[in-house]
N, C-alpha and C positions, 0 to 999 in steps of 0.2 A: 146726889154725889155721895160716894161711899166715904165714911170717916175712917181715918187711921186709928188703930187701937191704942196708941200711946202718945204721950206728949212729944212735941218736936225736940225738946231738950235731950231726949233719949236717943235721937237719931245720930249715928256716927257722923254723917255729913254735916249736921249742925255743929257738933262738937269740933270737928276739924276746921270748919269755917271760922268759928270763934277763936280757935288757936291762931289762925292766920291773921285775923283782925288784930289780935293782941301783938303778934309779931310786927305787923305794919306800924301800929301806933308806937311800939317800943323803938323801932328803927327811926321813925319820923322825928321823935323827940330828941334824938341824938344830934341833930343838925340845926343850924340857925334857920329861921324861916325862909330866908332867901336861897338856901341851898338844899332844902329838903328833897327836891326831886332830881338833884344833880348827882348825888353821891350815895353809893351803896356798895358794900364789899361783895366780892365774888362769892364768898361763902353764904352770905345772907341772901344774895340773889338766887343762888342755887337752891337754898332751903325753900324760898318762896315759890320757885318754879316747881319743885317736887310737891309741895303742899297743894299748889294749884292743880297739878295733874291728879293727885289723889282725890281732891274735892270734885273735880270734873268726872272722874270715874264713878265716884259714889252717887253723884247726881244723875248721871246717865243710867246707872243701875236702878235707882229709885224711880226714874221716869218709866223705864221698861216695866218694872214691877207694877206700878200704878196703871199703866196702859193695859197690861195683861189682866189685872183684876177688874177693869171696867168693861171688858168684852163679855 
C-alpha cells in the first residue's frame, strides 16, 4: 500500500472535519441533556449542512486520487 507523503493533519478534509466536530460540540453544550437532539437554529443547521457537503466533496476527491494512484 502506498503511503501518503504528509501527515493527516495537513489534509484539508481532516481540518474541515475537525471544525465540524467543534461546531457540533459547541451547539450540543448549549442545550440541556434532555433537549440536545431536539433544537437547533436554522442558521446553525444550514452551516452544518454546508460543512457536510464540503467534507463529502473533499473525501470523494481524496478517494478518486488514491484510487488513481493505486492503478
